[in-house]
ZADREN-484484 format. One record per residue (C-alpha): residue number from 0; z negated, y negated, x. Coordinates in Angstrom, 1 decimal, decimal comma. Each point is the difference from the previous one (the first is absolute). Layout:
N
[node NUM [Z Y X]],
...
END
This chain:
511
[node 0 [-131,2 -63,3 0,1]],
[node 1 [1,6 2,1 -2,9]],
[node 2 [0,8 -1,9 -3,1]],
[node 3 [-1,7 2,0 -2,7]],
[node 4 [0,6 -2,5 -2,7]],
[node 5 [3,8 0,0 0,4]],
[node 6 [0,0 3,9 0,1]],
[node 7 [-2,3 0,0 -3,3]],
[node 8 [2,6 -2,5 -1,6]],
[node 9 [2,8 2,1 1,0]],
[node 10 [-1,6 3,3 -1,2]],
[node 11 [-0,7 -1,6 -3,3]],
[node 12 [3,7 -1,1 -0,2]],
[node 13 [1,3 3,7 0,6]],
[node 14 [-2,5 1,7 -2,2]],
[node 15 [1,6 -1,2 -3,2]],
[node 16 [-0,6 2,2 -3,0]],
[node 17 [2,8 2,3 -1,0]],
[node 18 [0,7 3,3 -1,6]],
[node 19 [2,1 2,7 1,5]],
[node 20 [0,9 1,7 -3,2]],
[node 21 [3,3 -0,9 -1,8]],
[node 22 [3,3 -0,9 1,4]],
[node 23 [0,1 -2,2 3,1]],
[node 24 [2,0 -3,3 -0,1]],
[node 25 [1,6 0,7 3,4]],
[node 26 [1,2 3,2 1,9]],
[node 27 [0,3 0,7 3,6]],
[node 28 [1,7 3,1 1,4]],
[node 29 [-0,5 0,6 3,7]],
[node 30 [2,3 2,8 1,4]],
[node 31 [-2,2 1,7 2,6]],
[node 32 [2,5 2,8 -0,3]],
[node 33 [2,9 -2,1 1,4]],
[node 34 [-1,3 -1,6 3,1]],
[node 35 [2,2 -2,7 1,4]],
[node 36 [0,1 -2,1 3,2]],
[node 37 [-2,7 -0,8 2,4]],
[node 38 [-1,7 -3,3 -0,5]],
[node 39 [0,1 -1,4 3,4]],
[node 40 [-3,3 -1,5 1,0]],
[node 41 [2,0 -3,1 1,3]],
[node 42 [0,5 -0,9 -3,7]],
[node 43 [-3,5 -1,3 0,2]],
[node 44 [0,8 -2,3 3,1]],
[node 45 [-1,0 -3,5 0,5]],
[node 46 [1,4 -3,2 1,5]],
[node 47 [-1,7 -2,4 2,4]],
[node 48 [1,9 -3,1 1,0]],
[node 49 [-0,9 -2,9 2,2]],
[node 50 [-0,4 -2,2 -3,1]],
[node 51 [-3,1 -2,0 -1,2]],
[node 52 [-3,2 1,9 0,8]],
[node 53 [1,3 3,5 -0,2]],
[node 54 [-0,2 0,7 3,7]],
[node 55 [-2,3 -2,8 1,3]],
[node 56 [-3,2 0,1 -2,0]],
[node 57 [1,1 2,9 -1,9]],
[node 58 [0,5 2,8 2,4]],
[node 59 [-0,7 -1,7 3,3]],
[node 60 [-2,8 -2,5 0,9]],
[node 61 [-0,1 0,7 3,8]],
[node 62 [-2,7 1,7 2,1]],
[node 63 [-2,2 -3,1 0,2]],
[node 64 [-0,2 -0,7 -3,8]],
[node 65 [-3,5 0,3 -1,6]],
[node 66 [1,7 2,0 -2,8]],
[node 67 [-0,7 3,7 0,9]],
[node 68 [3,1 1,4 1,7]],
[node 69 [1,3 2,8 2,1]],
[node 70 [2,3 -1,3 2,6]],
[node 71 [0,5 -3,1 -2,0]],
[node 72 [0,8 1,9 -3,2]],
[node 73 [-2,2 -0,6 -3,0]],
[node 74 [-2,4 2,8 -0,5]],
[node 75 [-0,3 -0,4 -3,8]],
[node 76 [3,7 -0,1 -0,4]],
[node 77 [0,8 2,9 2,2]],
[node 78 [-2,5 2,0 -1,8]],
[node 79 [1,3 -0,7 -3,4]],
[node 80 [3,6 0,8 1,2]],
[node 81 [-1,2 3,3 1,3]],
[node 82 [-1,5 0,7 -3,5]],
[node 83 [3,3 -0,7 -1,6]],
[node 84 [1,8 2,5 2,4]],
[node 85 [2,6 -2,6 0,8]],
[node 86 [3,0 2,0 1,3]],
[node 87 [2,2 -2,5 1,5]],
[node 88 [0,2 -3,8 0,9]],
[node 89 [3,1 -2,1 0,3]],
[node 90 [-0,2 -2,9 2,4]],
[node 91 [0,7 -2,8 1,4]],
[node 92 [2,1 -1,0 -3,2]],
[node 93 [1,6 -1,0 -2,1]],
[node 94 [1,8 -3,2 0,9]],
[node 95 [-2,3 -0,4 2,9]],
[node 96 [1,6 3,1 1,7]],
[node 97 [3,3 -1,7 0,5]],
[node 98 [-1,7 -2,9 2,0]],
[node 99 [-2,3 2,3 1,8]],
[node 100 [0,7 0,8 3,8]],
[node 101 [-2,3 2,9 0,9]],
[node 102 [-0,6 -1,0 3,5]],
[node 103 [-1,7 -2,9 -1,0]],
[node 104 [-2,8 2,1 -1,4]],
[node 105 [-0,9 2,2 3,0]],
[node 106 [-2,0 -0,4 3,2]],
[node 107 [-3,2 -2,1 0,5]],
[node 108 [-0,5 -2,0 -3,2]],
[node 109 [-0,7 -3,2 1,9]],
[node 110 [3,5 0,2 1,4]],
[node 111 [1,8 0,7 -3,2]],
[node 112 [2,4 -2,9 -1,1]],
[node 113 [-0,5 -1,3 -3,4]],
[node 114 [2,7 -0,7 -2,7]],
[node 115 [0,3 -1,7 -3,4]],
[node 116 [0,0 2,2 -3,1]],
[node 117 [2,9 -1,8 -1,5]],
[node 118 [0,2 2,1 -3,2]],
[node 119 [-3,8 0,0 -0,9]],
[node 120 [-1,7 -3,4 0,1]],
[node 121 [1,4 -1,3 3,2]],
[node 122 [-3,2 0,9 1,9]],
[node 123 [-0,5 1,0 3,6]],
[node 124 [0,2 3,8 0,7]],
[node 125 [-1,9 0,7 3,4]],
[node 126 [1,1 3,5 0,1]],
[node 127 [-3,3 1,4 0,8]],
[node 128 [0,8 2,9 -2,5]],
[node 129 [3,0 1,7 1,4]],
[node 130 [1,5 3,4 0,6]],
[node 131 [-3,1 1,5 1,7]],
[node 132 [-2,4 -1,4 -2,7]],
[node 133 [2,1 1,1 -2,9]],
[node 134 [0,5 3,7 1,3]],
[node 135 [-3,7 0,2 1,0]],
[node 136 [-0,8 -1,2 -3,6]],
[node 137 [2,2 2,7 -1,5]],
[node 138 [-1,7 2,6 2,1]],
[node 139 [-3,4 -1,3 -1,0]],
[node 140 [0,6 0,2 -3,8]],
[node 141 [2,1 3,3 0,4]],
[node 142 [3,3 -1,5 -1,1]],
[node 143 [3,5 0,6 1,2]],
[node 144 [1,8 -3,1 1,4]],
[node 145 [3,1 -1,5 -1,4]],
[node 146 [1,6 -2,8 2,3]],
[node 147 [2,6 -2,3 -1,3]],
[node 148 [2,4 -1,1 2,9]],
[node 149 [1,2 -3,5 0,4]],
[node 150 [3,7 -0,3 -0,8]],
[node 151 [0,3 -3,6 -1,3]],
[node 152 [-0,9 -1,6 3,2]],
[node 153 [-0,3 3,1 2,3]],
[node 154 [2,4 2,1 1,9]],
[node 155 [0,8 3,7 0,4]],
[node 156 [-1,5 0,0 3,5]],
[node 157 [-3,3 -1,5 -1,4]],
[node 158 [-0,3 2,6 -2,6]],
[node 159 [0,8 2,9 2,4]],
[node 160 [-2,4 -1,2 2,5]],
[node 161 [-2,8 -0,2 -2,7]],
[node 162 [0,7 3,5 -1,1]],
[node 163 [-0,1 1,2 3,6]],
[node 164 [-3,2 -1,9 0,8]],
[node 165 [-1,7 1,6 -3,0]],
[node 166 [1,3 3,6 0,0]],
[node 167 [1,4 1,0 3,4]],
[node 168 [-1,7 2,5 2,4]],
[node 169 [2,6 -0,7 2,9]],
[node 170 [-0,6 -2,2 2,9]],
[node 171 [1,8 -3,3 -0,7]],
[node 172 [-0,7 -3,8 0,3]],
[node 173 [-1,2 0,1 -3,7]],
[node 174 [-2,4 2,9 0,3]],
[node 175 [-1,3 -1,5 3,1]],
[node 176 [-0,7 -3,2 -1,7]],
[node 177 [-1,6 1,9 -2,9]],
[node 178 [-2,4 1,8 2,5]],
[node 179 [-0,8 -3,4 1,8]],
[node 180 [-1,0 -1,3 -3,5]],
[node 181 [-2,5 2,8 -0,4]],
[node 182 [1,8 2,8 -1,9]],
[node 183 [0,8 3,1 2,2]],
[node 184 [1,3 2,4 -2,7]],
[node 185 [2,8 -1,2 -2,5]],
[node 186 [-0,8 -0,4 -3,6]],
[node 187 [1,6 2,3 -2,6]],
[node 188 [1,9 -2,5 -2,2]],
[node 189 [2,6 1,6 -2,2]],
[node 190 [1,1 -2,8 -2,4]],
[node 191 [2,1 -2,8 1,4]],
[node 192 [2,0 -2,5 -2,1]],
[node 193 [3,1 -2,0 0,8]],
[node 194 [-0,8 -3,5 -1,2]],
[node 195 [-1,6 -1,1 -3,3]],
[node 196 [1,8 -1,5 -3,0]],
[node 197 [3,1 -0,5 2,0]],
[node 198 [1,7 -1,4 -3,1]],
[node 199 [-2,6 -2,9 0,0]],
[node 200 [-2,6 -1,2 2,5]],
[node 201 [1,1 2,8 2,5]],
[node 202 [3,4 -1,8 0,5]],
[node 203 [1,9 -0,6 -3,2]],
[node 204 [2,5 2,9 0,8]],
[node 205 [2,5 1,6 -2,1]],
[node 206 [-0,5 3,7 -0,5]],
[node 207 [3,3 0,8 1,9]],
[node 208 [-1,1 -2,0 3,0]],
[node 209 [-3,5 1,5 0,0]],
[node 210 [1,3 3,5 -0,4]],
[node 211 [1,8 -0,5 3,3]],
[node 212 [-2,8 -1,6 1,6]],
[node 213 [-2,4 2,7 -1,2]],
[node 214 [2,2 2,7 1,7]],
[node 215 [-0,1 -2,0 3,1]],
[node 216 [-3,6 -0,2 0,1]],
[node 217 [-0,5 3,6 -1,1]],
[node 218 [2,1 1,2 2,9]],
[node 219 [-2,6 -1,2 2,5]],
[node 220 [-3,0 1,0 -1,8]],
[node 221 [-1,3 3,1 1,8]],
[node 222 [-3,3 1,8 -0,4]],
[node 223 [-1,0 3,6 -0,9]],
[node 224 [-0,2 0,5 -3,8]],
[node 225 [1,0 -3,6 -0,7]],
[node 226 [0,3 -1,1 -3,7]],
[node 227 [2,6 -2,9 -0,2]],
[node 228 [-0,2 -2,3 -2,8]],
[node 229 [2,8 -2,3 -1,1]],
[node 230 [-0,8 -3,4 -1,9]],
[node 231 [1,1 0,6 -3,6]],
[node 232 [0,6 -1,7 -3,3]],
[node 233 [-1,7 -2,9 -1,6]],
[node 234 [-1,0 1,2 -3,5]],
[node 235 [3,3 1,0 -1,8]],
[node 236 [2,6 -0,7 2,7]],
[node 237 [1,5 3,3 -0,3]],
[node 238 [3,1 -1,1 2,0]],
[node 239 [-2,3 -0,2 3,0]],
[node 240 [-1,2 3,6 -0,6]],
[node 241 [3,7 1,1 -0,5]],
[node 242 [1,3 -1,6 3,3]],
[node 243 [-3,0 1,3 2,1]],
[node 244 [0,3 3,5 -1,4]],
[node 245 [3,8 0,0 0,6]],
[node 246 [0,1 -1,5 3,5]],
[node 247 [-3,4 1,2 1,5]],
[node 248 [-1,4 3,0 -1,6]],
[node 249 [0,2 2,2 3,0]],
[node 250 [-1,8 -2,4 2,2]],
[node 251 [-3,0 -0,5 -2,4]],
[node 252 [-3,1 2,0 -1,2]],
[node 253 [-1,2 -2,6 -2,5]],
[node 254 [1,5 -3,1 -1,9]],
[node 255 [-2,4 -2,6 -1,4]],
[node 256 [-0,1 -1,8 -3,3]],
[node 257 [-2,3 -3,0 -0,9]],
[node 258 [-1,4 -0,9 -3,5]],
[node 259 [-2,8 -2,2 -1,1]],
[node 260 [-1,6 -0,3 -3,3]],
[node 261 [0,1 -3,7 -0,9]],
[node 262 [-1,2 -0,9 -3,4]],
[node 263 [1,8 -3,4 -0,2]],
[node 264 [2,7 -1,4 2,2]],
[node 265 [0,1 -0,4 3,8]],
[node 266 [-0,8 -3,7 -0,6]],
[node 267 [-2,9 0,6 -2,3]],
[node 268 [-1,3 3,6 0,2]],
[node 269 [-3,0 -0,4 -2,0]],
[node 270 [-3,7 0,2 0,8]],
[node 271 [-1,7 3,1 1,5]],
[node 272 [-2,9 -0,3 -2,3]],
[node 273 [0,6 -2,5 -2,8]],
[node 274 [2,3 1,9 -2,3]],
[node 275 [0,2 1,2 -3,7]],
[node 276 [1,2 3,2 -1,5]],
[node 277 [3,6 -1,0 -0,2]],
[node 278 [-0,1 -0,6 3,8]],
[node 279 [-1,6 3,4 0,4]],
[node 280 [2,8 1,6 -2,1]],
[node 281 [2,9 -1,8 1,8]],
[node 282 [-1,5 0,8 3,4]],
[node 283 [-0,4 3,8 -0,6]],
[node 284 [3,6 -0,1 -1,6]],
[node 285 [1,4 -1,4 3,3]],
[node 286 [-2,0 2,5 1,9]],
[node 287 [1,8 2,9 -1,9]],
[node 288 [3,2 -1,3 1,3]],
[node 289 [-0,8 1,8 3,1]],
[node 290 [1,0 3,2 -1,5]],
[node 291 [3,5 -1,2 -1,0]],
[node 292 [0,5 -1,4 3,7]],
[node 293 [-1,1 3,2 1,5]],
[node 294 [2,2 2,1 -2,2]],
[node 295 [3,2 -2,1 0,5]],
[node 296 [-0,5 -0,4 3,8]],
[node 297 [-0,6 3,7 0,2]],
[node 298 [3,1 0,9 -2,0]],
[node 299 [2,1 -2,0 2,6]],
[node 300 [-1,7 1,9 2,8]],
[node 301 [0,7 3,2 -1,6]],
[node 302 [3,8 -0,6 0,2]],
[node 303 [-0,2 -0,2 3,7]],
[node 304 [-3,0 2,2 0,8]],
[node 305 [-0,2 2,7 -2,7]],
[node 306 [-2,6 1,9 2,0]],
[node 307 [-2,2 -2,9 -0,1]],
[node 308 [-0,6 -0,2 3,7]],
[node 309 [-0,4 -3,7 0,1]],
[node 310 [-3,1 -1,4 -1,6]],
[node 311 [-0,2 -2,9 -2,3]],
[node 312 [-2,9 -2,2 1,3]],
[node 313 [-1,5 -2,6 -2,3]],
[node 314 [-1,5 -1,7 3,0]],
[node 315 [-1,0 -3,2 -1,9]],
[node 316 [-1,3 0,0 -3,4]],
[node 317 [-2,9 -1,5 -2,1]],
[node 318 [-1,0 -3,0 -2,0]],
[node 319 [0,8 -3,5 0,9]],
[node 320 [-1,7 -3,0 -1,7]],
[node 321 [-0,7 -3,7 0,8]],
[node 322 [-2,5 -0,3 2,9]],
[node 323 [-3,6 -0,6 -0,8]],
[node 324 [-0,6 -3,8 -0,6]],
[node 325 [-1,1 -1,8 3,2]],
[node 326 [1,4 2,6 2,3]],
[node 327 [3,0 -0,4 2,4]],
[node 328 [3,2 0,6 -1,9]],
[node 329 [1,5 1,8 3,1]],
[node 330 [-3,0 2,6 0,1]],
[node 331 [0,9 1,7 -3,3]],
[node 332 [-3,7 0,6 -0,9]],
[node 333 [-0,6 1,1 -3,5]],
[node 334 [-2,6 1,8 -2,0]],
[node 335 [0,3 3,5 -1,4]],
[node 336 [-1,0 1,0 -3,5]],
[node 337 [0,1 3,0 -2,2]],
[node 338 [3,7 -0,8 -0,7]],
[node 339 [0,7 0,6 3,6]],
[node 340 [-1,7 3,3 -0,2]],
[node 341 [2,5 0,9 -2,7]],
[node 342 [2,9 -1,2 1,9]],
[node 343 [-1,1 2,2 3,0]],
[node 344 [-0,6 3,0 -2,2]],
[node 345 [3,4 -0,4 -1,7]],
[node 346 [2,0 -0,4 3,3]],
[node 347 [-1,7 2,9 1,6]],
[node 348 [0,6 2,3 -3,0]],
[node 349 [3,8 -1,0 0,3]],
[node 350 [0,1 0,8 3,6]],
[node 351 [-1,5 3,3 -0,4]],
[node 352 [2,4 1,0 -2,8]],
[node 353 [2,9 -1,0 2,5]],
[node 354 [-1,5 1,8 2,9]],
[node 355 [3,2 1,9 0,6]],
[node 356 [1,5 -3,2 1,2]],
[node 357 [-2,7 -2,6 0,4]],
[node 358 [-1,7 1,0 3,3]],
[node 359 [-2,1 -3,2 0,7]],
[node 360 [-1,4 -3,2 -1,6]],
[node 361 [-2,0 -2,9 1,5]],
[node 362 [-2,1 -2,2 -2,3]],
[node 363 [0,1 -3,7 1,0]],
[node 364 [-2,4 -0,5 1,4]],
[node 365 [-3,0 1,7 1,4]],
[node 366 [-2,5 -2,7 0,3]],
[node 367 [-0,2 -3,7 -1,4]],
[node 368 [3,7 -0,3 -0,8]],
[node 369 [1,8 0,6 -3,3]],
[node 370 [-1,3 3,3 -1,7]],
[node 371 [-2,6 0,8 2,5]],
[node 372 [-2,3 2,9 0,0]],
[node 373 [-2,6 -1,9 1,9]],
[node 374 [-1,1 -3,7 0,0]],
[node 375 [-2,1 -1,5 2,8]],
[node 376 [-1,8 -3,2 0,5]],
[node 377 [-1,8 -0,5 3,2]],
[node 378 [-2,7 2,8 0,0]],
[node 379 [0,7 1,1 -3,6]],
[node 380 [2,4 2,7 -1,2]],
[node 381 [1,0 0,7 -3,5]],
[node 382 [1,8 3,3 -1,2]],
[node 383 [2,6 -1,0 -2,6]],
[node 384 [1,0 1,9 -3,3]],
[node 385 [3,2 1,1 2,0]],
[node 386 [-2,2 1,6 2,6]],
[node 387 [-1,7 2,2 -2,6]],
[node 388 [3,4 1,1 -1,3]],
[node 389 [1,2 1,0 3,4]],
[node 390 [-3,3 1,9 0,3]],
[node 391 [0,6 1,9 -3,1]],
[node 392 [3,5 0,8 0,9]],
[node 393 [-0,6 1,2 3,5]],
[node 394 [-0,3 3,7 -1,4]],
[node 395 [3,8 -0,1 -0,3]],
[node 396 [0,7 -0,4 3,7]],
[node 397 [2,2 2,8 1,3]],
[node 398 [-0,5 1,8 -3,3]],
[node 399 [2,9 1,6 -2,1]],
[node 400 [1,4 -2,2 -2,6]],
[node 401 [-0,2 1,7 -3,5]],
[node 402 [2,5 -1,0 -2,4]],
[node 403 [-1,7 -1,8 -2,9]],
[node 404 [1,1 -0,7 -3,7]],
[node 405 [-1,6 -2,9 -1,8]],
[node 406 [0,2 -0,5 -3,8]],
[node 407 [-2,1 -2,8 -1,0]],
[node 408 [-0,8 -3,0 -2,2]],
[node 409 [1,6 -3,3 0,5]],
[node 410 [-1,9 -3,1 1,1]],
[node 411 [1,6 -2,9 -2,0]],
[node 412 [-0,4 -3,6 0,3]],
[node 413 [2,0 -2,8 -1,6]],
[node 414 [2,8 2,4 -1,0]],
[node 415 [0,4 1,5 3,5]],
[node 416 [-1,2 3,6 0,8]],
[node 417 [-0,9 2,0 3,0]],
[node 418 [-1,2 3,7 0,3]],
[node 419 [-3,6 -0,2 0,0]],
[node 420 [-0,6 2,8 2,5]],
[node 421 [1,4 0,2 3,5]],
[node 422 [-0,8 3,3 2,0]],
[node 423 [0,8 2,2 3,0]],
[node 424 [-1,4 3,3 1,1]],
[node 425 [-0,4 2,1 3,3]],
[node 426 [-1,2 3,3 1,2]],
[node 427 [-2,1 0,3 3,2]],
[node 428 [-2,3 2,6 1,1]],
[node 429 [0,0 1,7 -3,3]],
[node 430 [-1,0 -3,2 -2,0]],
[node 431 [2,3 -1,8 -2,4]],
[node 432 [-0,5 -3,8 0,3]],
[node 433 [1,2 -2,1 -3,0]],
[node 434 [0,0 -3,7 0,4]],
[node 435 [0,4 -2,1 -3,2]],
[node 436 [0,2 -3,7 -0,9]],
[node 437 [-0,7 -1,1 -3,6]],
[node 438 [2,0 -3,4 -0,1]],
[node 439 [-1,4 -1,0 -3,4]],
[node 440 [-2,9 -2,4 0,4]],
[node 441 [-1,2 0,5 -3,5]],
[node 442 [0,1 3,7 -0,9]],
[node 443 [-1,1 3,2 1,4]],
[node 444 [2,4 2,7 0,4]],
[node 445 [-0,9 3,7 -1,3]],
[node 446 [2,1 2,5 2,0]],
[node 447 [0,4 3,7 -0,1]],
[node 448 [1,4 1,7 3,1]],
[node 449 [2,1 3,3 0,5]],
[node 450 [-0,3 1,2 3,7]],
[node 451 [3,0 2,4 0,2]],
[node 452 [-0,9 2,8 2,7]],
[node 453 [-3,7 -0,7 0,0]],
[node 454 [-3,0 0,7 -2,4]],
[node 455 [-2,6 -2,4 1,4]],
[node 456 [-3,7 0,8 -0,2]],
[node 457 [-1,4 -3,1 1,9]],
[node 458 [0,6 -3,7 -0,6]],
[node 459 [-1,3 -3,1 1,6]],
[node 460 [1,3 -3,7 0,2]],
[node 461 [-0,4 -3,5 1,1]],
[node 462 [0,8 -3,3 -1,7]],
[node 463 [0,8 -3,6 1,0]],
[node 464 [-0,4 -2,5 -2,9]],
[node 465 [-2,0 -3,0 -1,1]],
[node 466 [-0,9 -2,1 -3,1]],
[node 467 [2,6 -2,6 0,5]],
[node 468 [3,6 0,1 1,0]],
[node 469 [-0,5 -2,7 2,6]],
[node 470 [-3,3 1,5 1,4]],
[node 471 [-0,2 -0,2 3,9]],
[node 472 [-2,3 0,3 2,9]],
[node 473 [-1,0 -3,1 1,9]],
[node 474 [-2,3 -0,9 3,0]],
[node 475 [-3,6 -0,3 -0,9]],
[node 476 [0,2 1,4 -3,4]],
[node 477 [-0,5 3,5 -1,5]],
[node 478 [3,2 2,0 -0,1]],
[node 479 [1,7 0,2 -3,4]],
[node 480 [2,7 2,5 0,8]],
[node 481 [-1,0 3,3 1,7]],
[node 482 [0,5 3,6 -0,3]],
[node 483 [-2,1 2,1 -2,2]],
[node 484 [-0,4 3,7 -1,2]],
[node 485 [2,3 0,7 -2,7]],
[node 486 [-1,6 2,1 -2,8]],
[node 487 [2,4 -0,2 -2,9]],
[node 488 [2,1 3,1 0,7]],
[node 489 [-1,0 3,6 -1,1]],
[node 490 [1,3 3,6 0,3]],
[node 491 [-0,2 2,3 -3,0]],
[node 492 [1,7 3,5 0,1]],
[node 493 [2,2 -1,1 2,9]],
[node 494 [1,0 -3,2 -1,9]],
[node 495 [-0,5 -3,4 1,5]],
[node 496 [-0,7 -3,2 -2,1]],
[node 497 [-0,8 -3,4 1,1]],
[node 498 [-0,4 -3,6 -1,0]],
[node 499 [1,1 -2,8 2,3]],
[node 500 [-1,9 -3,2 -0,2]],
[node 501 [2,0 -3,2 -0,8]],
[node 502 [1,4 -1,7 3,0]],
[node 503 [-0,8 2,8 2,5]],
[node 504 [1,1 2,0 2,8]],
[node 505 [-1,4 3,7 -0,1]],
[node 506 [0,0 2,9 2,2]],
[node 507 [-0,4 3,5 -1,5]],
[node 508 [-0,2 3,1 2,2]],
[node 509 [0,4 3,5 -1,4]],
[node 510 [-0,6 3,5 1,6]],
END
């Protein structure tokens, strides 16, 4: 049932009184006359690891479950992901990938051997969700598949045979096995990664060693149109990027980097829901570090790849807090508030603005883990604030990035300051889409827009906001954070003026 009371509250929040006369406090220039790179739809990718209840209970419940499903996949979840236009899903990990042996997850389910998930809770993994299930799920929701090969405990032969099993049209033992297991035609899987976090849980390797190992694996990875991905740096390990680009550029199509927004320390990350404005400020400040990381890793890549053939892939990002009280620490289950909506909006704006080098990102993770877009509990499903931001931003997928200049107020707290407004823009099908985040939880932001190269005559918008910085959606309760129509934007004589509510993510579309 639709939550009219939540929509009413949101509408009231965005219909704040304002006057469009006089000088605006903030100015945004969108260069529609200087279109940039394509915003690859894969920038809006997701990540699903065998971790906690991401796969089992989140995506997959089995065909005999009393939870409505299609071939074991939750009907409510698949429907919500289709509405989100999820373009790509990374699987099976994460750290789990380098303990995963793909042949354990094919064939009759009752004959598949189980393993212990040593990284995430020490639980038994029964392998009922394997290659066929994952690729069928991707087809069901309309997403491309991104498969992470096992390098840490696997072999070149194991990797090559997995690729052959999935993609080959030739007659071979692997394709015969695939057909025996019920799949006549191969799947079209483009994205394949050689290990995960090889500097850590994927093997504790040095970049020089991994560069040689990557070249070895890449040599035997063969499939039409394959996009080969190298395991990249941990946060600001710029040496890793330097070594990989120097030693292995010609064998790769993409190089990853991982960065999580952690408000506190790794030992005490902070609560997902119980936080004050200082924690809000510090969290958003740490999120903005993503722009520096992308800029510096890109500069190193430019030295070895000035034509930008190799993509920078941020294939793990998102917020990371202490787990919810009373839950398994190894399952990484956390709630998701309006703060996470801002984290998502800021990161996606950064990736859009760097679309000339950033070709993919994968939020961690899709369901029930870390900054999830969906939470499930038995038969119930909750769409998180992050879900609604992805829904707003899907208009950017495969659009053309438009350079954007933002001159704005500062959001200041306890002597520290951040730009109050963060934004990106794109052009698609004749429509200019501008996404903006107001980081200030206390003040609206009045903005005047200049759209160079376009005199707009129509405007529409959506907003995600709430009354409290720690508002969230929970099971059995009315949703506190949803999308609503955005009314505080007007066109007069070709000029666009708007007011962003405090602590909000806004989409404005012009034509």
